[in-house]
N, C-alpha and C positions, 0 to 999 in steps of 0.2 A: 609580878606574875605568879606562876604556880608555886606552892609552898613545899619545897623539897629540902631535905636535910642530908648532909653528907653521911654515908652509911656508917662509917666508923663510930661517930658519936652516938648514933642510935643504938648500935650494938652494945656499946659500953653502957648506955643507959638502961639496957635490958638485962644485963648480966645478973642483977639481983633477983630476977624473976625465977631463975632456976629451971625453967622448963619451957619448951616450945609448945607444949599442950595448952598452956595459958594463952599464948599468942594466937593459936589456931581457934580457940573458943571465945576469946575476948579481944578481937583485933582492935576495936576502937579504944578500949581501955589501955591496951598495950601501947597504942599510938600516943595516947595522952601521957603515959608514963615516959615514953621516949622524948616527947617534947619537954616535959618537966626536967628530965636529965640534961637536955641540951641547954635549957635556960639556966639551970644551976651552974653548969660549966662556964657559961658566958657571964655569970654574975648579974643575971637579969631576972626579975620577978614580975608576975602579972598583977597589975593593979587595975582599978576602974574608977571612973568619975562620971557623974551625971552632968550632961551638957544639954541644956534646953529640953529636959525630960527624957533623953536617951542615954543609955549606959554605953560608955566608951571603954572597952578593955584596951590596955596598953602595956607594953613591956617598959620597965624602968630599972635602971641600975647604974652604978658607978658614981663618981663624984668629979666635980670640976665644971668646966663650961658645958652647956647643954648642946647635944646633937639630936635633932628631931628628924626621924626617918620615915618616909612615906612609901608604902608599897604600891604596886601597880594593879592593873585590872585583874580581878580574880585571885589576887594574893591576900596576904594578911600580915599581921605584925611579925610572925615567925619567919618571914622572908629575910629578916635582918638579924636573926639570933646569932649565927656564926660570925657575921660581919661585926655586929655590935660587941661581941665578946672580945674582939681585938681592940676595941676602943674603951671599954669600961674601966681598965686600970687607970686611965687619965682623964676620962670625960664622963659626964652623965648622959646616958643614952636613953631616949624615949622613942618608942615605935608603936603607934596606935593601929588598931583595926579601924580603917576608915568607914564611914557610914555606907551601908550596903554590902559590906564584906566582913568576913571573919565572924566575930561575936558581936559586932555592932548591929544596930537596928536596921531593919528592912521595912520600908513603908511604901506600899503600892501607890499612895497618893502624893508622894514627894518626888521631886526631880533630883537626879544625881549627876547633872552636868557639872563641868569644872567650876563655873561661877558659883553655883550653889554649894559645892563641896568646899570651895575657898572660904565662903562665909562660915560654914560649919567648923572648918579648921581654925579660923580666927577665934571662934567662941571656945573651942577646946584649949587653945593657947592661953586665952584670958582666964579660963577656969583654973588652969594649972598655975597661973601667975608667972608665966615665963616672961622674962624681960627681953634680953638679947640672946640670940642663939644661932647655931649653925643649922641650916635646913638642907636636906637632900632627899631626892625622890627618884624612883625608878619607873620608867615607862609612863603610864597614866599618872603615877605619883610625881614624876618629874614635871609633867604638864601642870599639875596642881601646885607644885613647889614654885614654879616660875610665876604662876598667876598670883600666888601669895606674895612673892618677892616684889612684884610690881605694885601691889596694893599696900603693902606694909614694909617698905624698905627700912624704916627706923627700927624694926625688930630684929633684923638679920645681921650676923657677923659675916656669914658667907652662904653661898648657894652651891649645892652639888646636883648635877643633872646626869643621871646614869641611864643611857639609852632612852632618853626622855621623848615622850610624844609631844606633839604640838606644832611642828613645822612640817612642810611638805618636803620629802626627800627628792632630790633631783633624779635619783635612780629608784624606781619602784622596788619595794621589798618583795620577798617571796610571798609573804602573807597577802600583800596588796594584789599581786598577780593571781593568787589563788582565789581570793574573794571575787575578783573581776571575772575569772573564768568559770567559777563554779557556784558562787554565792555562798560558799561554805566559810564560816568564821571559826578558825581553829581554836580560838580562845574560849569557845562556848561548847565544850564537849557534852554530848548527850548519850554516848555509848562508851564502853571501855576502849573500843577501837579509836574513837574520837580522842579520848584522853591520851592514849599512847601517841597519837599524831601530834597533839598539842605539846607534849614533852619533847618530841623530836624537833619541833619548831623553835622551842624556847632555848634549848641548850645545844651548843656545839660539841662539848665534851660532857656527855651525860654522866652524872655521879651515879654509882650503883646504889640502889636503895632496896632494903629488904622487902620481899613481896607483900608482907602484911601491911607495910606502910604505904606501898603503892595502892593496894586495895582500898585502904582508908581514905587516901587522898582522892582517888578516882571516884569513890562513892560520894564524897562530899561535893566534888565539882559537878557531878551529874545531877545530884539532888538540887543544886542551886542554879541549874541551867536556865530556867525560865526567868529568874530574877536577873541573872547576868545578861540575858537578852534585853531585858528592859533597860538596864543601865547602859549597855552598849548602844542601843538605839538613841537614848537621850544624849549620850556623849557625842555621837556622830551627828545628831541633828542640831545640837547647839555647840558646835566646835568652838573652843577657846583658842583661836589661832595666836601663836606666839610671835610671828613675824612683825606685827605692829608694835609689840610691847618690849621685845628684847632690847632694842636700842635705848630704851629708857631705864633699864635696870643697871644701876651703878654698882650693885653689890658684887664683891669679888666672887667669881664663879668658876668652878672646875667642871668641865664636861668630860665624862668618862664613857667610852663606847667600845663595844665588842666589834671587831672587824668582820665577824661572821654572823652578825645579828640578822635573823631571817624575818623578824617582825617589823623593825624599823631600820631601813638601810643605813649603813654607816655614813653615807653622803649627807644625811641630815645633821650629823655632828658638825660638819664644816659650815653648814648654813648657820647653825646656832653660834658657832665661834666667830663667824664674820659679823653677825648682827650684834652680839654682846660687846659692850665697850671695855669690859674689864674681865676677860675670860682667859682660861688656859684649857688646852685640849689634850687629852691622853687617849690614844687608841690602843686597845688591848688586842694583841694578836691571838688568833685561834679562840676567840671568846664569843659567846652568844649574847642573848638579850638580857640576861640577869647576872652580871659579873659578880655581884655581891653574894650570890648563891653558888655559882659555878667555881669561883676561886676567891673566897672571901679574903684570904691573906694578901694575895696580890693586889686586890682592889683597895684594901686598907693601906697598903704600902704607897699607893698613889694619893688616897684621900687624907690619911692621917697627917702627913707633913703639911698638906695644903691648909687644913683647918688650924694646925698649930701656928702657921705663919699669920693667920688672921684672927688670932685670939689675943685680946689686949692683955698686957702684963697684969697679974694679980687676980685674974678670973679663975 
Protein backbone atom coordinates (compact mmCIF):
# COMPACT_ATOMS: atom_id res chain seq x y z
CA UNK A 1 0.00 0.00 0.00
CA UNK A 2 1.14 3.59 0.69
CA UNK A 3 4.85 4.24 0.91
CA UNK A 4 5.63 5.55 4.38
CA UNK A 5 8.90 5.67 6.25
CA UNK A 6 9.42 5.77 9.98
CA UNK A 7 10.17 9.36 10.89
CA UNK A 8 13.39 8.78 12.77
CA UNK A 9 15.17 7.33 9.77
CA UNK A 10 14.06 10.18 7.57
CA UNK A 11 15.26 12.82 10.00
CA UNK A 12 18.63 11.08 10.30
CA UNK A 13 18.89 11.01 6.55
CA UNK A 14 18.30 14.74 6.39
CA UNK A 15 20.71 15.92 9.05
CA UNK A 16 23.41 16.54 6.48
CA UNK A 17 21.28 19.12 4.67
CA UNK A 18 21.90 21.62 7.44
CA UNK A 19 18.80 23.73 6.94
CA UNK A 20 15.05 23.41 6.75
CA UNK A 21 15.01 26.13 4.12
CA UNK A 22 16.16 23.55 1.60
CA UNK A 23 13.34 21.23 2.62
CA UNK A 24 10.75 23.97 2.22
CA UNK A 25 11.98 25.04 -1.22
CA UNK A 26 12.94 21.59 -2.57
CA UNK A 27 10.50 19.10 -0.98
CA UNK A 28 10.75 16.45 -3.71
CA UNK A 29 14.55 16.58 -3.73
CA UNK A 30 14.61 16.37 0.07
CA UNK A 31 12.26 13.41 -0.08
CA UNK A 32 14.55 11.59 -2.51
CA UNK A 33 17.53 12.26 -0.24
CA UNK A 34 15.58 10.81 2.67
CA UNK A 35 14.77 7.70 0.66
CA UNK A 36 18.41 7.32 -0.30
CA UNK A 37 19.45 7.54 3.35
CA UNK A 38 16.89 4.89 4.31
CA UNK A 39 18.11 2.56 1.58
CA UNK A 40 21.74 3.04 2.58
CA UNK A 41 20.95 2.16 6.19
CA UNK A 42 19.14 -0.95 4.99
CA UNK A 43 22.08 -1.96 2.76
CA UNK A 44 19.81 -1.73 -0.28
CA UNK A 45 20.55 0.01 -3.56
CA UNK A 46 18.35 0.86 -6.53
CA UNK A 47 19.03 -1.14 -9.67
CA UNK A 48 17.06 -1.57 -12.87
CA UNK A 49 16.61 -4.17 -15.57
CA UNK A 50 14.86 -4.18 -18.92
CA UNK A 51 12.04 -6.73 -19.06
CA UNK A 52 10.26 -7.07 -22.40
CA UNK A 53 11.02 -3.46 -23.26
CA UNK A 54 10.06 -1.93 -19.90
CA UNK A 55 12.43 -0.68 -17.22
CA UNK A 56 11.93 -2.34 -13.83
CA UNK A 57 13.49 -0.42 -10.91
CA UNK A 58 14.14 -2.60 -7.88
CA UNK A 59 15.91 -2.60 -4.55
CA UNK A 60 18.70 -5.13 -4.18
CA UNK A 61 21.08 -5.83 -1.34
CA UNK A 62 22.56 -8.42 0.98
CA UNK A 63 23.93 -11.88 0.32
CA UNK A 64 22.55 -15.37 0.76
CA UNK A 65 19.26 -16.96 -0.18
CA UNK A 66 17.03 -14.61 -2.18
CA UNK A 67 13.92 -13.01 -0.69
CA UNK A 68 11.67 -11.40 -3.32
CA UNK A 69 9.15 -8.90 -1.91
CA UNK A 70 6.02 -7.59 -3.67
CA UNK A 71 4.28 -4.38 -2.63
CA UNK A 72 0.54 -3.78 -2.68
CA UNK A 73 -1.84 -1.54 -4.60
CA UNK A 74 -0.56 2.03 -4.77
CA UNK A 75 2.75 1.07 -3.17
CA UNK A 76 6.28 0.71 -4.45
CA UNK A 77 9.58 -0.98 -3.69
CA UNK A 78 10.32 1.30 -0.72
CA UNK A 79 7.41 -0.20 1.21
CA UNK A 80 9.98 -2.88 2.07
CA UNK A 81 13.06 -0.76 2.87
CA UNK A 82 12.91 -0.92 6.66
CA UNK A 83 11.70 -4.54 6.66
CA UNK A 84 14.37 -5.52 4.15
CA UNK A 85 17.07 -3.86 6.21
CA UNK A 86 16.51 -6.44 8.95
CA UNK A 87 17.05 -9.24 6.41
CA UNK A 88 20.04 -8.02 4.37
CA UNK A 89 22.67 -9.14 6.91
CA UNK A 90 21.81 -12.78 6.09
CA UNK A 91 19.76 -12.73 2.89
CA UNK A 92 19.70 -11.13 -0.53
CA UNK A 93 16.62 -8.91 -0.65
CA UNK A 94 14.98 -7.89 -3.94
CA UNK A 95 11.94 -5.59 -4.04
CA UNK A 96 10.71 -4.30 -7.43
CA UNK A 97 8.35 -1.56 -8.46
CA UNK A 98 5.61 -3.66 -10.03
CA UNK A 99 4.31 -2.64 -13.47
CA UNK A 100 1.95 0.32 -13.16
CA UNK A 101 3.47 1.52 -9.87
CA UNK A 102 6.49 3.46 -8.66
CA UNK A 103 9.06 3.96 -11.38
CA UNK A 104 7.85 1.07 -13.54
CA UNK A 105 6.06 1.61 -16.84
CA UNK A 106 2.42 2.64 -17.14
CA UNK A 107 0.69 1.61 -20.36
CA UNK A 108 -2.88 2.66 -21.05
CA UNK A 109 -3.27 -0.18 -23.55
CA UNK A 110 -2.16 -2.95 -21.16
CA UNK A 111 -4.11 -4.75 -18.46
CA UNK A 112 -2.84 -4.92 -14.89
CA UNK A 113 -4.98 -7.76 -13.58
CA UNK A 114 -3.26 -10.40 -11.45
CA UNK A 115 -2.85 -12.97 -14.22
CA UNK A 116 -1.10 -10.40 -16.45
CA UNK A 117 1.08 -9.21 -13.58
CA UNK A 118 2.00 -12.82 -12.75
CA UNK A 119 3.31 -13.30 -16.28
CA UNK A 120 5.31 -10.07 -16.07
CA UNK A 121 6.71 -11.10 -12.69
CA UNK A 122 7.79 -14.44 -14.16
CA UNK A 123 9.65 -12.58 -16.91
CA UNK A 124 11.36 -10.38 -14.29
CA UNK A 125 12.44 -13.45 -12.33
CA UNK A 126 13.87 -15.07 -15.45
CA UNK A 127 15.64 -11.89 -16.52
CA UNK A 128 17.40 -11.72 -13.13
CA UNK A 129 18.26 -15.40 -13.38
CA UNK A 130 16.69 -16.28 -10.03
CA UNK A 131 16.53 -20.01 -9.44
CA UNK A 132 14.89 -20.82 -6.09
CA UNK A 133 13.85 -18.11 -3.67
CA UNK A 134 11.50 -16.99 -0.92
CA UNK A 135 8.54 -14.93 -2.15
CA UNK A 136 6.37 -12.65 -0.02
CA UNK A 137 3.72 -10.07 -0.82
CA UNK A 138 1.47 -7.60 0.93
CA UNK A 139 -2.17 -6.96 -0.02
CA UNK A 140 -2.44 -7.03 -3.83
CA UNK A 141 1.19 -8.17 -3.84
CA UNK A 142 0.14 -11.15 -1.72
CA UNK A 143 -2.54 -12.03 -4.25
CA UNK A 144 0.14 -11.86 -6.94
CA UNK A 145 2.60 -13.91 -4.88
CA UNK A 146 0.04 -16.69 -4.39
CA UNK A 147 -0.81 -16.68 -8.10
CA UNK A 148 2.89 -17.01 -8.93
CA UNK A 149 3.32 -19.79 -6.35
CA UNK A 150 0.50 -21.74 -7.96
CA UNK A 151 1.99 -21.44 -11.46
CA UNK A 152 5.69 -21.80 -10.57
CA UNK A 153 5.96 -24.01 -7.46
CA UNK A 154 9.38 -25.27 -8.52
CA UNK A 155 10.84 -21.76 -8.07
CA UNK A 156 9.87 -21.22 -4.45
CA UNK A 157 11.44 -22.12 -1.13
CA UNK A 158 8.61 -20.47 0.79
CA UNK A 159 5.64 -18.14 0.43
CA UNK A 160 4.77 -15.21 2.69
CA UNK A 161 1.30 -13.65 2.65
CA UNK A 162 1.00 -10.38 4.58
CA UNK A 163 -2.61 -9.17 4.79
CA UNK A 164 -3.00 -10.60 1.31
CA UNK A 165 -5.89 -9.96 -1.04
CA UNK A 166 -7.55 -12.74 -3.00
CA UNK A 167 -10.13 -14.42 -0.77
CA UNK A 168 -13.50 -13.22 0.46
CA UNK A 169 -13.44 -12.47 4.17
CA UNK A 170 -16.38 -13.87 6.16
CA UNK A 171 -16.59 -10.50 7.92
CA UNK A 172 -16.71 -7.48 5.58
CA UNK A 173 -13.88 -5.01 6.08
CA UNK A 174 -14.32 -1.34 6.87
CA UNK A 175 -13.15 -0.58 3.33
CA UNK A 176 -15.73 -2.93 1.81
CA UNK A 177 -18.52 -1.38 3.89
CA UNK A 178 -17.40 2.11 2.90
CA UNK A 179 -17.32 1.25 -0.81
CA UNK A 180 -20.76 -0.35 -0.53
CA UNK A 181 -22.23 2.67 1.24
CA UNK A 182 -20.57 5.54 -0.63
CA UNK A 183 -18.83 4.19 -3.72
CA UNK A 184 -15.68 5.83 -2.39
CA UNK A 185 -12.43 3.90 -2.81
CA UNK A 186 -10.06 5.05 -0.09
CA UNK A 187 -7.04 3.65 -1.95
CA UNK A 188 -7.45 6.18 -4.78
CA UNK A 189 -7.02 9.62 -3.21
CA UNK A 190 -7.81 12.63 -5.39
CA UNK A 191 -7.47 15.33 -2.74
CA UNK A 192 -5.30 15.88 0.30
CA UNK A 193 -8.29 15.04 2.48
CA UNK A 194 -8.67 11.76 0.60
CA UNK A 195 -5.00 11.02 1.15
CA UNK A 196 -5.24 11.58 4.90
CA UNK A 197 -8.26 9.26 4.99
CA UNK A 198 -6.30 6.58 3.13
CA UNK A 199 -3.51 6.78 5.70
CA UNK A 200 -6.03 6.40 8.52
CA UNK A 201 -7.43 3.31 6.82
CA UNK A 202 -4.03 1.68 6.23
CA UNK A 203 -2.47 2.08 9.67
CA UNK A 204 -3.66 1.29 13.16
CA UNK A 205 -0.69 3.01 14.83
CA UNK A 206 0.33 5.71 12.36
CA UNK A 207 4.05 6.49 12.33
CA UNK A 208 4.81 10.18 12.63
CA UNK A 209 6.16 11.45 9.33
CA UNK A 210 7.72 14.88 8.66
CA UNK A 211 5.24 17.20 6.91
CA UNK A 212 7.39 17.62 3.80
CA UNK A 213 7.41 13.85 3.31
CA UNK A 214 3.65 13.67 3.70
CA UNK A 215 3.27 16.42 1.11
CA UNK A 216 5.54 14.62 -1.35
CA UNK A 217 3.72 11.32 -0.90
CA UNK A 218 0.29 12.92 -1.15
CA UNK A 219 1.23 14.79 -4.30
CA UNK A 220 2.47 11.62 -6.01
CA UNK A 221 -0.62 9.65 -5.03
CA UNK A 222 -3.01 12.34 -6.27
CA UNK A 223 -1.11 12.74 -9.54
CA UNK A 224 -1.44 9.00 -10.19
CA UNK A 225 -5.13 8.74 -9.25
CA UNK A 226 -6.44 8.21 -12.78
CA UNK A 227 -4.03 5.37 -13.51
CA UNK A 228 -4.70 3.82 -10.10
CA UNK A 229 -8.39 3.88 -11.00
CA UNK A 230 -7.64 2.02 -14.23
CA UNK A 231 -5.68 -0.67 -12.38
CA UNK A 232 -8.29 -0.97 -9.65
CA UNK A 233 -11.08 -1.52 -12.19
CA UNK A 234 -9.04 -4.15 -14.05
CA UNK A 235 -8.11 -5.89 -10.81
CA UNK A 236 -11.74 -6.02 -9.66
CA UNK A 237 -13.13 -6.94 -13.08
CA UNK A 238 -10.72 -9.85 -13.55
CA UNK A 239 -10.41 -11.10 -10.00
CA UNK A 240 -7.87 -13.86 -9.42
CA UNK A 241 -9.74 -15.71 -6.70
CA UNK A 242 -7.45 -17.73 -4.47
CA UNK A 243 -10.03 -20.10 -2.96
CA UNK A 244 -9.71 -22.60 -5.86
CA UNK A 245 -5.90 -22.54 -6.03
CA UNK A 246 -4.73 -22.37 -2.41
CA UNK A 247 -5.40 -26.08 -1.74
CA UNK A 248 -3.00 -26.88 -4.59
CA UNK A 249 -0.11 -24.79 -3.23
CA UNK A 250 2.26 -27.13 -1.38
CA UNK A 251 4.91 -24.45 -0.78
CA UNK A 252 5.48 -23.79 2.95
CA UNK A 253 3.49 -20.63 3.64
CA UNK A 254 3.47 -18.10 6.46
CA UNK A 255 0.35 -15.95 6.76
CA UNK A 256 0.86 -12.72 8.72
CA UNK A 257 -2.13 -10.47 9.45
CA UNK A 258 -2.87 -7.38 11.49
CA UNK A 259 -5.90 -7.91 13.71
CA UNK A 260 -6.93 -4.28 13.12
CA UNK A 261 -6.71 -4.38 9.32
CA UNK A 262 -9.43 -2.07 7.95
CA UNK A 263 -8.85 -2.95 4.29
CA UNK A 264 -9.04 -6.77 4.43
CA UNK A 265 -10.67 -8.14 7.56
CA UNK A 266 -8.55 -10.51 9.62
CA UNK A 267 -11.15 -13.26 9.12
CA UNK A 268 -9.68 -13.68 5.62
CA UNK A 269 -6.45 -14.93 7.21
CA UNK A 270 -8.22 -17.92 8.70
CA UNK A 271 -9.83 -18.73 5.36
CA UNK A 272 -6.38 -18.84 3.77
CA UNK A 273 -4.95 -20.90 6.60
CA UNK A 274 -7.75 -23.45 6.30
CA UNK A 275 -7.31 -23.77 2.52
CA UNK A 276 -3.52 -24.00 2.38
CA UNK A 277 -2.18 -27.50 3.09
CA UNK A 278 1.18 -26.37 4.48
CA UNK A 279 0.66 -23.05 6.26
CA UNK A 280 1.32 -21.24 9.52
CA UNK A 281 -0.73 -18.29 10.77
CA UNK A 282 0.50 -15.35 12.83
CA UNK A 283 -1.96 -12.65 13.93
CA UNK A 284 -0.33 -9.39 15.04
CA UNK A 285 -2.25 -7.53 17.74
CA UNK A 286 -2.93 -3.83 17.28
CA UNK A 287 -1.62 -3.96 13.71
CA UNK A 288 -3.08 -2.52 10.52
CA UNK A 289 -2.87 -3.49 6.87
CA UNK A 290 0.88 -3.08 6.29
CA UNK A 291 2.76 -4.70 9.19
CA UNK A 292 6.11 -4.51 7.39
CA UNK A 293 5.80 -0.70 7.46
CA UNK A 294 3.98 -0.20 10.75
CA UNK A 295 6.36 -2.40 12.75
CA UNK A 296 9.08 -3.86 10.50
CA UNK A 297 11.12 -5.34 13.33
CA UNK A 298 8.22 -7.25 14.87
CA UNK A 299 7.18 -8.48 11.43
CA UNK A 300 10.68 -9.73 10.63
CA UNK A 301 10.78 -11.48 14.00
CA UNK A 302 7.95 -13.62 12.63
CA UNK A 303 9.11 -13.91 9.04
CA UNK A 304 12.89 -14.31 9.48
CA UNK A 305 12.86 -17.57 11.48
CA UNK A 306 10.24 -18.98 9.09
CA UNK A 307 12.38 -18.51 5.98
CA UNK A 308 15.45 -19.74 7.84
CA UNK A 309 13.64 -23.02 8.54
CA UNK A 310 12.87 -23.38 4.85
CA UNK A 311 16.29 -22.53 3.44
CA UNK A 312 18.33 -25.60 2.41
CA UNK A 313 21.74 -25.92 4.01
CA UNK A 314 24.48 -24.36 1.94
CA UNK A 315 22.37 -21.67 0.28
